[in-house]
Every structure is written in structure tokens, then in C-alpha cells.
DONU-726869 format. One record per residue (C-alpha): residue in three letters; residue number from 0; x, y, z. Coordinates in pm, whole numbers, plus 50000, padded with zeros to 5 digits. Example, Ala and Ser with C-alpha at 12.3 -4.5 7.8 and 13.67 -1.06 7.14 Angstrom:
# DONU-726869
GUMAR  residuo  num     xx     yy     zz
GUMAR      Ala    0  51230  49550  50780
GUMAR      Ser    1  51367  49894  50714
//
This chain:
# DONU-726869
GUMAR  residuo  num     xx     yy     zz
GUMAR      Unk    0  42720  72861  90627
GUMAR      Unk    1  43089  73039  90635
GUMAR      Unk    2  43353  72758  90459
GUMAR      Unk    3  43682  72735  90612
GUMAR      Unk    4  43966  72881  90386
GUMAR      Unk    5  44205  72618  90245
GUMAR      Unk    6  44505  72761  90398
GUMAR      Unk    7  44393  72700  90787
GUMAR      Unk    8  44523  72384  90966
GUMAR      Unk    9  44243  72167  91020
GUMAR      Unk   10  44364  72027  91398
GUMAR      Unk   11  44336  72245  91707
GUMAR      Unk   12  44765  72191  91736
GUMAR      Unk   13  44851  72303  91415
GUMAR      Unk   14  44661  72603  91485
GUMAR      Unk   15  44796  72692  91800
GUMAR      Unk   16  45173  72656  91647
GUMAR      Unk   17  45052  72930  91355
GUMAR      Unk   18  44934  73172  91588
GUMAR      Unk   19  45274  73068  91795
GUMAR      Unk   20  45504  73155  91470
GUMAR      Unk   21  45283  73438  91372
GUMAR      Unk   22  45335  73600  91711
GUMAR      Unk   23  45735  73528  91731
GUMAR      Unk   24  45761  73686  91378
GUMAR      Unk   25  45551  74002  91480
GUMAR      Unk   26  45777  74018  91782
GUMAR      Unk   27  46117  73996  91574
GUMAR      Unk   28  46001  74247  91320
GUMAR      Unk   29  45884  74506  91590
GUMAR      Unk   30  46225  74440  91795
GUMAR      Unk   31  46416  74477  91434
GUMAR      Unk   32  46222  74794  91391
GUMAR      Unk   33  46300  74939  91728
GUMAR      Unk   34  46660  74877  91694
GUMAR      Unk   35  46683  75037  91380
GUMAR      Unk   36  46474  75345  91499
GUMAR      Unk   37  46774  75338  91796
GUMAR      Unk   38  47032  75346  91548
GUMAR      Unk   39  46903  75607  91350
GUMAR      Unk   40  46852  75807  91684
GUMAR      Unk   41  47207  75743  91800
GUMAR      Unk   42  47336  75850  91452
GUMAR      Unk   43  47165  76171  91474
GUMAR      Unk   44  47297  76270  91812
GUMAR      Unk   45  47641  76159  91683
GUMAR      Unk   46  47579  76418  91376
GUMAR      Unk   47  47472  76656  91620
GUMAR      Unk   48  47773  76611  91849
GUMAR      Unk   49  48033  76655  91550
GUMAR      Unk   50  47834  76956  91437
GUMAR      Unk   51  47879  77109  91775
GUMAR      Unk   52  48229  77008  91764
GUMAR      Unk   53  48290  77183  91439
GUMAR      Unk   54  48148  77510  91586
GUMAR      Unk   55  48345  77503  91887
GUMAR      Unk   56  48682  77432  91674
GUMAR      Unk   57  48612  77768  91439
GUMAR      Unk   58  48530  77956  91737
GUMAR      Unk   59  48874  77874  91892
GUMAR      Unk   60  49041  77934  91583
GUMAR      Unk   61  48858  78247  91483
GUMAR      Unk   62  48794  78386  91785
GUMAR      Unk   63  48448  78525  91901
GUMAR      Unk   64  48302  78679  91554
GUMAR      Unk   65  47943  78754  91674
GUMAR      Unk   66  47663  78706  91913
GUMAR      Unk   67  47467  78519  91669
GUMAR      Unk   68  47767  78288  91679
GUMAR      Unk   69  47718  78211  92059
GUMAR      Unk   70  47351  78165  92023
GUMAR      Unk   71  47414  77912  91757
GUMAR      Unk   72  47606  77724  91977
GUMAR      Unk   73  47362  77724  92215
GUMAR      Unk   74  47060  77616  91986
GUMAR      Unk   75  47322  77335  91879
GUMAR      Unk   76  47364  77211  92252
GUMAR      Unk   77  47007  77234  92305
GUMAR      Unk   78  46920  76988  92018
GUMAR      Unk   79  47174  76799  92099
GUMAR      Unk   80  47029  76700  92464
GUMAR      Unk   81  46723  76668  92301
GUMAR      Unk   82  46850  76425  92051
GUMAR      Unk   83  47065  76227  92294
GUMAR      Unk   84  46775  76195  92516
GUMAR      Unk   85  46526  76057  92247
GUMAR      Unk   86  46851  75800  92143
GUMAR      Unk   87  46852  75688  92511
GUMAR      Unk   88  46486  75609  92494
GUMAR      Unk   89  46469  75461  92183
GUMAR      Unk   90  46771  75235  92307
GUMAR      Unk   91  46560  75137  92604
GUMAR      Unk   92  46263  75068  92400
GUMAR      Unk   93  46482  74858  92137
GUMAR      Unk   94  46642  74658  92449
GUMAR      Unk   95  46294  74615  92546
GUMAR      Unk   96  46160  74458  92215
GUMAR      Unk   97  46431  74252  92175
GUMAR      Unk   98  46414  74100  92515
GUMAR      Unk   99  46057  73981  92416
GUMAR      Unk  100  46243  73752  92086
GUMAR      Unk  101  46535  73486  92115
GUMAR      Unk  102  46700  73534  91779
GUMAR      Unk  103  46731  73932  91747
GUMAR      Unk  104  47032  74090  91918
GUMAR      Unk  105  46967  74419  92129
GUMAR      Unk  106  47085  74756  92026
GUMAR      Unk  107  47351  74919  92203
GUMAR      Unk  108  47499  75245  92155
GUMAR      Unk  109  47850  75328  92143
GUMAR      Unk  110  47951  75528  92425
GUMAR      Unk  111  48340  75663  92482
GUMAR      Unk  112  48513  75440  92747
GUMAR      Unk  113  48825  75494  92893
GUMAR      Unk  114  49066  75229  92810
GUMAR      Unk  115  49223  75067  93113
GUMAR      Unk  116  49616  75127  93177
GUMAR      Unk  117  49791  74826  93086
GUMAR      Unk  118  49934  74590  93391
GUMAR      Unk  119  50269  74558  93204
GUMAR      Unk  120  50371  74955  93188
GUMAR      Unk  121  50507  75024  93501
GUMAR      Unk  122  50363  75338  93676
GUMAR      Unk  123  50638  75646  93840
GUMAR      Unk  124  50519  75947  94019
GUMAR      Unk  125  50758  76215  93840
GUMAR      Unk  126  50697  76583  93976
GUMAR      Unk  127  50832  76831  93779
GUMAR      Unk  128  50962  77138  93958
GUMAR      Unk  129  50848  77523  93831
GUMAR      Unk  130  51135  77659  93663
GUMAR      Unk  131  51283  77966  93834
GUMAR      Unk  132  51490  78119  93533
GUMAR      Unk  133  51486  78136  93171
GUMAR      Unk  134  51667  77867  92968
GUMAR      Unk  135  51753  78076  92716
GUMAR      Unk  136  51892  78412  92860
GUMAR      Unk  137  51911  78280  93222
GUMAR      Unk  138  51712  78584  93344
GUMAR      Unk  139  51446  78569  93659
GUMAR      Unk  140  51156  78774  93533
GUMAR      Unk  141  50963  78439  93405
GUMAR      Unk  142  50903  78371  93792
GUMAR      Unk  143  50586  78573  93750
GUMAR      Unk  144  50453  78314  93517
GUMAR      Unk  145  50125  78246  93682
GUMAR      Unk  146  50104  78544  93858
GUMAR      Unk  147  49976  78774  93629
GUMAR      Unk  148  49895  78676  93259
GUMAR      Unk  149  49920  79003  93099
GUMAR      Unk  150  50226  79116  93308
GUMAR      Unk  151  50387  78814  93185
GUMAR      Unk  152  50264  78846  92823
GUMAR      Unk  153  50420  79172  92871
GUMAR      Unk  154  50747  79037  93021
GUMAR      Unk  155  50748  78777  92695
GUMAR      Unk  156  50689  79071  92436
GUMAR      Unk  157  50973  79279  92595
GUMAR      Unk  158  51236  79000  92576
GUMAR      Unk  159  51136  78874  92263
GUMAR      Unk  160  51231  79195  92108
GUMAR      Unk  161  51523  79251  92313
GUMAR      Unk  162  51674  78906  92181
GUMAR      Unk  163  51626  78964  91784
GUMAR      Unk  164  51809  79314  91863
GUMAR      Unk  165  52075  79179  91990
GUMAR      Unk  166  52130  78955  91665
GUMAR      Unk  167  51885  78604  91736
GUMAR      Unk  168  51689  78531  91385
GUMAR      Unk  169  51315  78645  91459
GUMAR      Unk  170  51146  78271  91396
GUMAR      Unk  171  51397  78095  91659
GUMAR      Unk  172  51315  78351  91914
GUMAR      Unk  173  50932  78357  91902
GUMAR      Unk  174  50933  77926  91849
GUMAR      Unk  175  51106  77921  92156
GUMAR      Unk  176  50806  78093  92339
GUMAR      Unk  177  50570  77861  92168
GUMAR      Unk  178  50384  78153  91927
GUMAR      Unk  179  50291  78174  91595
GUMAR      Unk  180  50573  78267  91368
GUMAR      Unk  181  50449  78590  91250
GUMAR      Unk  182  50355  78714  91595
GUMAR      Unk  183  50665  78853  91617
GUMAR      Unk  184  50703  79066  91340
GUMAR      Unk  185  50421  79263  91480
GUMAR      Unk  186  50574  79324  91788
GUMAR      Unk  187  50883  79453  91646
GUMAR      Unk  188  50682  79662  91392
GUMAR      Unk  189  50519  79814  91725
GUMAR      Unk  190  50881  79869  91907
GUMAR      Unk  191  50990  80017  91572
GUMAR      Unk  192  50712  80305  91594
GUMAR      Unk  193  50676  80350  91953
GUMAR      Unk  194  50935  80635  91948
GUMAR      Unk  195  51084  80746  92295
GUMAR      Unk  196  50818  80845  92537
GUMAR      Unk  197  50581  80563  92442
GUMAR      Unk  198  50554  80219  92535
GUMAR      Unk  199  50347  80028  92273
GUMAR      Unk  200  50477  79637  92419
GUMAR      Unk  201  50284  79745  92756
GUMAR      Unk  202  49990  79531  92860
GUMAR      Unk  203  49656  79756  92837
GUMAR      Unk  204  49324  79689  92939
GUMAR      Unk  205  49110  79557  92705
GUMAR      Unk  206  48855  79767  92580
GUMAR      Unk  207  48584  79531  92565
GUMAR      Unk  208  48244  79593  92391
GUMAR      Unk  209  48180  79927  92384
GUMAR      Unk  210  47827  80067  92568
GUMAR      Unk  211  47515  80153  92321
GUMAR      Unk  212  47447  80482  92520
GUMAR      Unk  213  47702  80764  92574
GUMAR      Unk  214  47776  80918  92897
GUMAR      Unk  215  47502  81214  92814
GUMAR      Unk  216  47245  80941  92757
GUMAR      Unk  217  47338  80766  93062
GUMAR      Unk  218  47308  81067  93297
GUMAR      Unk  219  46959  81150  93095
GUMAR      Unk  220  46836  80826  93196
GUMAR      Unk  221  46896  80884  93566
GUMAR      Unk  222  46729  81216  93525
GUMAR      Unk  223  46420  81036  93452
GUMAR      Unk  224  46383  80812  93700
GUMAR      Unk  225  46534  81030  93999
GUMAR      Unk  226  46233  81155  94161
GUMAR      Unk  227  45987  81058  93867
GUMAR      Unk  228  45708  80869  93821
GUMAR      Unk  229  45716  80642  93526
GUMAR      Unk  230  45326  80782  93439
GUMAR      Unk  231  45458  81098  93357
GUMAR      Unk  232  45609  80941  93053
GUMAR      Unk  233  45279  80790  92963
GUMAR      Unk  234  45315  80455  93103
GUMAR      Unk  235  45032  80326  93310
GUMAR      Unk  236  45235  80192  93606
GUMAR      Unk  237  45373  80391  93882
GUMAR      Unk  238  45676  80210  93984
GUMAR      Unk  239  45993  80209  93762
GUMAR      Unk  240  46078  79827  93645
GUMAR      Unk  241  46355  79723  93411
GUMAR      Unk  242  46118  79648  93123
GUMAR      Unk  243  45978  80019  93166
GUMAR      Unk  244  46330  80191  93134
GUMAR      Unk  245  46421  79957  92871
GUMAR      Unk  246  46089  80058  92656
GUMAR      Unk  247  46177  80428  92758
GUMAR      Unk  248  46540  80413  92619
GUMAR      Unk  249  46431  80248  92310
GUMAR      Unk  250  46142  80495  92224
GUMAR      Unk  251  46371  80821  92322
GUMAR      Unk  252  46717  80708  92186
GUMAR      Unk  253  46603  80400  91941
GUMAR      Unk  254  46842  80165  92129
GUMAR      Unk  255  46732  79833  92225
GUMAR      Unk  256  46882  79718  92569
GUMAR      Unk  257  46822  79355  92721
GUMAR      Unk  258  46704  79333  93087
GUMAR      Unk  259  47045  79275  93205
GUMAR      Unk  260  47207  79548  93030
GUMAR      Unk  261  46916  79765  93188
GUMAR      Unk  262  46989  79671  93495
GUMAR      Unk  263  47373  79712  93468
GUMAR      Unk  264  47331  80044  93365
GUMAR      Unk  265  47099  80146  93658
GUMAR      Unk  266  47361  80005  93897
GUMAR      Unk  267  47634  80174  93751
GUMAR      Unk  268  47389  80490  93786
GUMAR      Unk  269  47382  80428  94184
GUMAR      Unk  270  47006  80333  94173
GUMAR      Unk  271  46889  80017  94346
GUMAR      Unk  272  46552  79862  94367
GUMAR      Unk  273  46366  79958  94698
GUMAR      Unk  274  46028  79975  94824
GUMAR      Unk  275  45884  80328  94821
GUMAR      Unk  276  45707  80537  95068
GUMAR      Unk  277  45347  80636  94975
GUMAR      Unk  278  45229  80992  94990
GUMAR      Unk  279  44914  81071  94911
GUMAR      Unk  280  44835  81321  94592
GUMAR      Unk  281  44603  81522  94806
GUMAR      Unk  282  44879  81679  95044
GUMAR      Unk  283  44921  82043  95063
GUMAR      Unk  284  45271  82118  95099
GUMAR      Unk  285  45249  82420  95166
GUMAR      Unk  286  45022  82377  95454
GUMAR      Unk  287  45244  82096  95624
GUMAR      Unk  288  45546  82349  95596
GUMAR      Unk  289  45327  82651  95783
GUMAR      Unk  290  45252  82382  96036
GUMAR      Unk  291  45607  82329  96094
GUMAR      Unk  292  45719  82673  96078
GUMAR      Unk  293  45428  82864  96207
GUMAR      Unk  294  45114  82710  96320
GUMAR      Unk  295  45297  82450  96596
GUMAR      Unk  296  45581  82728  96737
GUMAR      Unk  297  45264  82920  96781
GUMAR      Unk  298  45074  82678  96960
GUMAR      Unk  299  45360  82618  97189
GUMAR      Unk  300  45425  82943  97276
GUMAR      Unk  301  45037  83007  97368
GUMAR      Unk  302  45062  82663  97582
GUMAR      Unk  303  45333  82787  97781
GUMAR      Unk  304  45182  83110  97855
GUMAR      Unk  305  44877  82893  97958
GUMAR      Unk  306  45064  82644  98139
GUMAR      Unk  307  44906  82365  97928
GUMAR      Unk  308  45021  82025  97803
GUMAR      Unk  309  45045  81914  97447
GUMAR      Unk  310  44934  81590  97364
GUMAR      Unk  311  44957  81409  97028
GUMAR      Unk  312  44664  81129  96994
GUMAR      Unk  313  44609  80911  96720
GUMAR      Unk  314  44394  80555  96649
GUMAR      Unk  315  44511  80237  96535
GUMAR      Unk  316  44379  79875  96461
GUMAR      Unk  317  44519  79493  96524
GUMAR      Unk  318  44455  79200  96398
GUMAR      Unk  319  44571  78868  96488
GUMAR      Unk  320  44668  78713  96170
GUMAR      Unk  321  44889  79009  96062
GUMAR      Unk  322  45226  78908  96023
GUMAR      Unk  323  45478  79203  96015
GUMAR      Unk  324  45889  79213  95917
GUMAR      Unk  325  46077  78951  95727
GUMAR      Unk  326  46234  78600  95861
GUMAR      Unk  327  46539  78438  95728
GUMAR      Unk  328  46458  78119  95478
GUMAR      Unk  329  46597  77909  95206
GUMAR      Unk  330  46620  78129  94873
GUMAR      Unk  331  46317  78040  94642
GUMAR      Unk  332  46135  77854  94928
GUMAR      Unk  333  45915  78129  95112
GUMAR      Unk  334  45888  78078  95490
GUMAR      Unk  335  45556  77981  95675
GUMAR      Unk  336  45450  78132  96004
GUMAR      Unk  337  45148  77997  96200
GUMAR      Unk  338  44884  78244  96325
GUMAR      Unk  339  44538  78184  96448
GUMAR      Unk  340  44253  78085  96253
GUMAR      Unk  341  43981  78284  96419
GUMAR      Unk  342  44025  78648  96276
GUMAR      Unk  343  44077  78884  96605
GUMAR      Unk  344  44044  79234  96578
GUMAR      Unk  345  44078  79505  96823
GUMAR      Unk  346  44109  79914  96813
GUMAR      Unk  347  44322  80130  96978
GUMAR      Unk  348  44338  80490  97070
GUMAR      Unk  349  44636  80686  97248
GUMAR      Unk  350  44818  81003  97352
GUMAR      Unk  351  45181  81077  97405
GUMAR      Unk  352  45359  81403  97496
GUMAR      Unk  353  45723  81531  97506
GUMAR      Unk  354  45804  81444  97841
GUMAR      Unk  355  45683  81035  97786
GUMAR      Unk  356  45367  81054  97919
GUMAR      Unk  357  45166  80786  97743
GUMAR      Unk  358  44761  80746  97758
GUMAR      Unk  359  44567  80470  97571
GUMAR      Unk  360  44254  80289  97587
GUMAR      Unk  361  44115  79992  97363
GUMAR      Unk  362  43774  79957  97164
GUMAR      Unk  363  43607  79749  96968
GUMAR      Unk  364  43499  79856  96607
GUMAR      Unk  365  43535  80200  96463
GUMAR      Unk  366  43581  80548  96621
GUMAR      Unk  367  43242  80751  96662
GUMAR      Unk  368  43153  81112  96773
GUMAR      Unk  369  42970  80928  97149
GUMAR      Unk  370  43363  80670  97207
GUMAR      Unk  371  43557  81000  97140
GUMAR      Unk  372  43374  81211  97371
GUMAR      Unk  373  43357  80930  97624
GUMAR      Unk  374  43746  80893  97599
GUMAR      Unk  375  43803  81272  97588
GUMAR      Unk  376  43631  81264  97965
GUMAR      Unk  377  43812  80991  98023
GUMAR      Unk  378  44131  81180  97946
GUMAR      Unk  379  44036  81468  98095
GUMAR      Unk  380  43939  81304  98448
GUMAR      Unk  381  44109  81474  98734
GUMAR      Unk  382  44361  81710  98516
GUMAR      Unk  383  44432  82001  98667
GUMAR      Unk  384  44586  82182  98376
GUMAR      Unk  385  44478  82261  98003
GUMAR      Unk  386  44510  82019  97748
GUMAR      Unk  387  44604  82102  97404
GUMAR      Unk  388  44508  81788  97151
GUMAR      Unk  389  44688  81762  96837
GUMAR      Unk  390  44473  81484  96644
GUMAR      Unk  391  44396  81442  96241
GUMAR      Unk  392  44103  81509  96107
GUMAR      Unk  393  43879  81215  96108
GUMAR      Unk  394  43502  81270  96084
GUMAR      Unk  395  43430  81171  96410
GUMAR      Unk  396  43697  81451  96569
GUMAR      Unk  397  43508  81742  96420
GUMAR      Unk  398  43134  81611  96472
GUMAR      Unk  399  42876  81847  96656
GUMAR      Unk  400  42906  81667  97005
GUMAR      Unk  401  43285  81684  97026
GUMAR      Unk  402  43249  82059  96965
GUMAR      Unk  403  43018  82109  97208
GUMAR      Unk  404  43178  81894  97482
GUMAR      Unk  405  43505  82103  97394
GUMAR      Unk  406  43331  82414  97431
GUMAR      Unk  407  43221  82280  97752
GUMAR      Unk  408  43525  82251  97896
GUMAR      Unk  409  43547  82662  97927
GUMAR      Unk  410  43912  82648  97749
GUMAR      Unk  411  44017  82350  97948
GUMAR      Unk  412  44040  82132  97616
GUMAR      Unk  413  44159  82269  97288
GUMAR      Unk  414  44170  82041  96969
GUMAR      Unk  415  44411  82137  96702
GUMAR      Unk  416  44436  81970  96384
GUMAR      Unk  417  44704  81866  96194
GUMAR      Unk  418  44751  81918  95808
GUMAR      Unk  419  44555  81673  95581
GUMAR      Unk  420  44684  81349  95454
GUMAR      Unk  421  45087  81436  95682
GUMAR      Unk  422  45038  81144  95923
GUMAR      Unk  423  45426  81212  95941
GUMAR      Unk  424  45380  81499  96152
GUMAR      Unk  425  45233  81278  96434
GUMAR      Unk  426  45470  81113  96680
GUMAR      Unk  427  45171  80895  96772
GUMAR      Unk  428  45211  80701  96455
GUMAR      Unk  429  45496  80567  96553
GUMAR      Unk  430  45384  80428  96879
GUMAR      Unk  431  45184  80213  96642
GUMAR      Unk  432  45475  80097  96415
GUMAR      Unk  433  45627  79979  96717
GUMAR      Unk  434  45371  79788  96907
GUMAR      Unk  435  45313  79627  96600
GUMAR      Unk  436  45673  79539  96504
GUMAR      Unk  437  45779  79400  96830
GUMAR      Unk  438  45424  79269  96974
GUMAR      Unk  439  45252  79025  96796
GUMAR      Unk  440  45382  79001  96496
GUMAR      Unk  441  45726  78884  96643
GUMAR      Unk  442  45515  78643  96881
GUMAR      Unk  443  45188  78524  96738
GUMAR      Unk  444  44879  78460  96979
GUMAR      Unk  445  44854  78077  97121
GUMAR      Unk  446  44581  77891  97153
GUMAR      Unk  447  44299  78058  97348
GUMAR      Unk  448  44496  78372  97384
GUMAR      Unk  449  44300  78701  97321
GUMAR      Unk  450  44382  78980  97108
GUMAR      Unk  451  44266  79239  97361
GUMAR      Unk  452  44481  79133  97660
GUMAR      Unk  453  44785  79105  97452
GUMAR      Unk  454  44744  79481  97314
GUMAR      Unk  455  44676  79607  97655
GUMAR      Unk  456  44948  79445  97802
GUMAR      Unk  457  45191  79572  97509
GUMAR      Unk  458  45072  79898  97541
GUMAR      Unk  459  45096  79871  97959
GUMAR      Unk  460  45468  79814  97874
GUMAR      Unk  461  45533  80120  97667
GUMAR      Unk  462  45378  80368  97898
GUMAR      Unk  463  45573  80203  98162
GUMAR      Unk  464  45857  80311  97968
GUMAR      Unk  465  45888  80677  97975
GUMAR      Unk  466  46239  80708  97799
GUMAR      Unk  467  46092  80491  97511
GUMAR      Unk  468  45794  80732  97454
GUMAR      Unk  469  46020  81031  97444
GUMAR      Unk  470  46242  80859  97208
GUMAR      Unk  471  45984  80887  96939
GUMAR      Unk  472  45960  81276  96950
GUMAR      Unk  473  46358  81226  96787
GUMAR      Unk  474  46239  81085  96474
GUMAR      Unk  475  46334  81288  96193
GUMAR      Unk  476  45962  81358  96053
GUMAR      Unk  477  45871  81537  96392
GUMAR      Unk  478  46207  81685  96466
GUMAR      Unk  479  45987  82035  96443
GUMAR      Unk  480  45832  81945  96788
GUMAR      Unk  481  46151  81938  96941
GUMAR      Unk  482  46341  82210  96779
//
């Protein structure tokens, strides 16, 4: 059996009163502790505020001394914000703790309060007219004050020196303009050493902080980037970025530049961020140049002698959920375009010539030799003139079945293949670019609409617009065709 302590009350009423007194004492202690924490946080925030003001006053008094001082001010401002936030939270906690007691006054932080204007003092609006002439010399040149600060300071320097030369006391002259007493002696020394052909009192443009790179080094940076690839300098990324340029400058010149400084340097050099065109490294520039200057002109001459027509052939694929181009939206909020959930796809082949003729066919899946032969038969149906077809080197285009069919036409059909990895030589590529840019990319499929129907309608519209087809041959990349 456990015996009761002697200090506990024997009856229930006394026990409840003791518990209530203990609870009030605990709440009172918590409220006092919370108020003490809030007062401590408020004092810390006040100290940080005073430190920040001292540093700012030193900066105003002695000028901008170094970048370290600016960073110190930023650090103090961030620290002050954190302390003020903590002080506000502790103040709310102290007020909440004090509300649970009856004899603890809640802690209130001291805040700057603008005193009201006394009621016994009358207010009167006074408008002071801007001076049009100097009160000392009566000159009207001071009317330029406010238009150009540098020009105004230049005029003040000239007038102050002139007044001293006329016999006025230097200290009285400089005091009339509100400058430091020693400033006038600096102006007088400059005017005395200036000579006849110089104007030492004239305002000059501030040079600012000198650049870390010389003009020669900046031109070297331009040479690194213009037409070059970062991988040529040992980087594993194929696109120029400000960070890569900064690393290359640090490696070659031992100069550290921030990303903002690199961006300004590139802008000063006339370089802008652009989306690059892609070119396969397997391209043969010599073969491409030979096609433009020799192979195709000979083909044109042969076709003219034989009375044949030259068509350019190409294939492409379409998807219902593809969105091309750009649209406008609020900065930082990517817009959303509703597209069909079912991923319809369709392929198409077409052939065009310089006179505006356009032939096309749609199909599903990839191109095969059997399908290509079937399309060639459809293209050659009821054709009276020979046809020279220019196309790329897709394996299906060079299959044995295709060669056998071409030989069976007895010279009425010839296939001529473009150089490898040079799609820009084919004007039919521009047809697909136009259809994808203006078709489903601008107006997505409606509910229940088939992609094949939409593509065929778009291609029929191109077929009916012969001037549009002829315009594809005016692109710079295919100008060799009509030259």
C-alpha cells in the first residue's frame, strides 16, 4: 500500500484549487519566457538595423570602396530581414502566451510611428518659383540646373573660378554653392595648370571600372565562338553557353568573369543566342558542290534535249499530337494547347517541278520497295513525256525491285539521287515544312476527325495553288535549280 505525501490536500476541492494554481503559475512562467524571447529578438533586430545604417552611412561618407562592401551590405540586409521575421514570430507567440494569463502584460515591439500634425498649427501651401537667374552674379545660365547634372556642375566650376579671379574670397564663393570648403582650391589648381589649349574644368565622361579583357583578347573570344564548336576546345557539350565561355576565358587568359559579364561581352561582340541548324557530319561538301555546279546542270541539259520533265520527290510523316511554332503567353508561364489523345499518324509522298505541278499520295507506315514501285506506277500512269525523278538515297529507293521497274520503262523513267545528308537541296522538303507549319500545327484535330483526311485536304490545297509550289524553288538553298 502506497502512503500519501503529507503536503497533498486531503479533500477534492483543495486538490483542484492546487492544480489550478499550478496551471496558472506555469502559464505565467511561459508568458514571461515568451515575452523575454520576443524582447531579445527585437533587440537583435534593432542591433542589426543599426549596423546596417552605420555601414550605409560609411558608404555615403567615404564612397564605394570595394565590391566586398557591397556584398557586406547585402548580407546585413538579409540578416536583418531574418531577424525581423523571427522577432515578429516571437512577438505573436508572446501575445498568445500572455492572452492565457491575467496578470502578464503582452509584449509589443516598438515601431516607428509618424506623429500627427498638431491641430493648433495652421497649414499653408507654399509654392516656391524656380529661380531664373543667379542671386550672386545675376547670370541666367543656372536655368540649366536639372536638365543635365554634368553640364550644371561644369558651369558651377567655371563661375566659381571666375568669381575668385575677380577678387572674391574662395571660402565665401564655395559656400554660396554648398560645396566642401577645400573643393574650390582643387578647381583653382586645375584652372591654373590647364594652359591655353586645354579645358580642365570641362565635364568628362566617367571611365568606370576597367574591363578585365583587352580588346585583343575580346577579339580572340569572338574567333573562338564564331563558326566553332565547344568540342573543338575539349568540352563535351556541342552548344556555346555563358558558363562554357567563362571557363574557356579562365583557362586561356586566367581571368574570372561572372555569367552576367560574359553575357555583356558576347552582346558587345555582336553575338546572340540562336537555335542552330543541324548538319550531319557525314556530309560531303565536295559532292554537294559538284551536284550544284556540274551534275544537275548536265541533267537539265539532257532533259531539255529529250523533252523530259524533272520532278523532285520526297516523303514525310505526320502526327496528330505534334505542335510546331510558337504562341504568346505570360512570361514564366508555359502555354498549353489541347491536342487529341489518340496518337494518329500518317505518311505522305509527293513530287513537284518548277512549273508548279504537284503530285502526292498518303500511306500508313514506312516506305518499302513494293510501295514505292506502286507509287511510281501511279505517277507514270498516262504520262507521255519522259520523267527524271530526283530523290534521296533511301534504301527503298535503291532496291532491286525498283531498279527492275525503272529498266522496264525503257528510258521513260530515270532516278537521280541527291548527295547524301543534304536534304536542303530538295525543294520538296519545303512543302512538308509549309504543310506542318500551317496545317495541324495551327489548328489541331477536332473530336472524331481523322488525320489522313486533314492531311489530304491540306495537300489538295497545295496542289491547287501552283504559284505557291513555284515559290518553293525561290528559296536560297535550292536557287541552283532555276539559275
